[in-house]
N, C-alpha and C positions, 0 to 999 in steps of 0.2 A: 357841358354844354349839351341841349337837349337837341336829339335829331331832328325831332318834327317842327321845333321852333325855328331850327334853320331853314327848313324847308318852307315854313310859311311866310318866311322873309324872302323866299326866292318865288312866292306868287305860285307855289303848286298847290294844287287843290288836293285836299287829303280827303280820300274816300275808303270807307271799310270794304276789306274785300276777303272773300272766303280760298283765294286762289291757292294752288300748290306753293309748298315753299320753296322761293327763288334761292334761298341761300342756305348751306349746309356749314355746321360746325362739327370739325373731328378732333378728338381729344385722344393722345396717349399719357398716360401715365405711367411714372417710377415712383418705388418708395423706397427709402434707406433699408438695406437690409434684404431687400428682394422681397419684402412681405406683399401679401395681395392686399386689394383694399379691404376684402373683408375681414384681414385681421391684421390692420395697421398697429403697432404699438406706441404707447405714449412717448412724445420725445421724435418720432419719426419724422421725417420730411416727405411732403407728398408735392412730387413736381407735375405740373400739368403743361403738356407740348398741345399746343392748339394751332389749328389750320382751318380757313375759310375757302370754300369754293362755292360754284354756282351750277351742280349738275344738270339743272332742268332746262339751262340758256335761256331763260328768261331776262328784259331789260330791268336792272337794277338801276336806280338814282340815287339811294341813300342805305346806309346800314348804321343804327346805333346797336351796341351788344354789350354785354357785361357778363361776368362770373358771379352768381348770385344765389341767395338763400340758405347759406349754410348756417350750420349751429355753432355758435363762437364757444359754447362749452365744450365741444368736443373736437373742432379744430380751428386754428387760428392764420389769418393770411401774414404771411411774412415778407414778400416781395414780389414783384412782378416786373415784365417789360412788354412792350408792344413794338411793332414795326411802323414806321412814320409814313409809309408810301406803299404803291402797290397793290391795293386793293383791289382784287378781280381784274389784273391786267390783261389785255386782249393778244399783246405779243410779247415775248421775251426772247431774247438774244444772249448766247453766252460769249467766250472767246473770239476774237478781242474787243466786241463792243461791249459786253456785259451791262446791258441795259434793258427794262421792261417799259413797254409803253403802252397808254392806254386804261392804266388803274386808276384809282382814287386815292386820294391824298387823306390819311388818317391824321386828324387832329389829336386824337389820345392816344398818339405814339410817344415812346420813351417809357421812362421810369412811371409804374402805374400805382398811387396811393390808393388805399382803401377809400371807398365814397362814405357818405353818411347813409345810415339804415334808413330804409322806407316800408312803409306798411307791407306794401303788396311783395316787394322784392327782397326784403331783410337785407342783410349785409351783401355790399356788392363790389366788386371793381370792375369800371369801366374798361373795355379793350378796345372797341372801335366807335368812331365817330367820323363817319366819310359819307359825304355829299356832291352832286355835281349836278349840273343842268343836263349834261349828256348821259344818254345811257349806257350802263356797262354790262357786258355778258359773263367776261371773266373767263374768255377761253384758253389762255393760260395759266390760270390760276394754280396748275400743279407745277407749273415752273417759276411761280414766283418766289422770289428770294425769303428767306427768314430770317431771323435775327443776326445770323452769320453772315448775312450778307450775299450767300451763294446762289446763282441762278440755276434752279433744277437740283439744288442741293438737298429740298425736303424738310430743312431745320424748320422748327417752329417759329410761326409769324407772331405768335403772343405765347408768353410762358410765364406761370403764375405758380408760386409755389407757398405751400401750407404747411403747420407744424401740427401733429396731433397732440391733444391738449388733455386729454382725459377721457374715461372710458364712455364709450354710448355710440350711438348711430347718426348720420346726418347726410342728406343729400345735396348735391352741388350741381347746379344748372348752368351749362354756358351758351349764351344765345340769347333771344331777346324775349321781351315781355310787354306787348304792346299797351296791355291792359293797366300799367304802372304810369298813371301821368306825370311824375316826379322825373324818373329818368326818360320816359319817352322811348326807348329802345323799340325799333321795328325795322322792317325791310321796306323801302319803298318801292312800288314798280311804276308801270303805266299808268298815266293819268293820276298821279298820286296815290295810287291804291296801297293801303297800309295793310302788312302779312305779318306773319310769323316765319323765323327763321327754321330749318328742322335743327332744333337745341339738341347739346350731348348731355345726358343725365348720368351723374356718378353716386352710386350708393358706398358709404365711408363708414366701414365701423372699426371701432377700437375696443375690443374684448378686454373683460377683465383676464388679467396674468394667469390666474387658476383655469378659466375657461380653455386659455391657448394650449397649457399643459395638459389639460384632461384630455382636450382632442387628440394630442400629437400620441397621448397613451392609449387610448382607443384604438387609434390608427396600428399602433404598434402590436397590441393584444388581439386584433383582427389576422394582423399578418402571422403572428404566432401560431394561431389556432390552425389557420390555412396550412401552415408548415405541418404541424403535428398531423393534420387529416391526409396530407400528402404522403408521410410515412407509416401511416397505417395500413 
């Protein structure tokens, strides 16, 4: 479902805007074996833990966002999940109430399949489709429950897993791309203004096995030389 199509159905006028980003996506990554993103090994799994916030405090009426743009020859999408509610909530209450209010429903919640590649976004996985006639500021975004359902727990609201397939380098972006008319991902603000989120951009490299070994050997040589110099 395209976010802008839903908004048009709600009779909101879409006006291009150069306003400051209303929504920010933050990503924490983990790789099997503890490898950095600059030295992922073939077969490693790369997990993206993603959260959404609105640090600028502007009014948000809708969000469509995805992870997109990776080279499938280097990494493959494996699986993903997204929360179904509490996008940019205004208030959250812990025990014994355990509820958030004032957030948007995410129609892209649950298990996330890979989407059909597009000319502008490439490969993609939709993680957010949320729209409302009321404005959302997201004052309690940092308390919004993640996939574990714990209010204030800080767990990922969206979790995507990729597998390193072959040597190479690729970038992966999480957020919006309003110039892609097929996905229609954008942030909708006051007056139906269309803007981009503050996207997260990841650079992932799967080096040749020999390059990793050579790099470790070079580090060892430098340490050895430094030790010799200290003894002279």
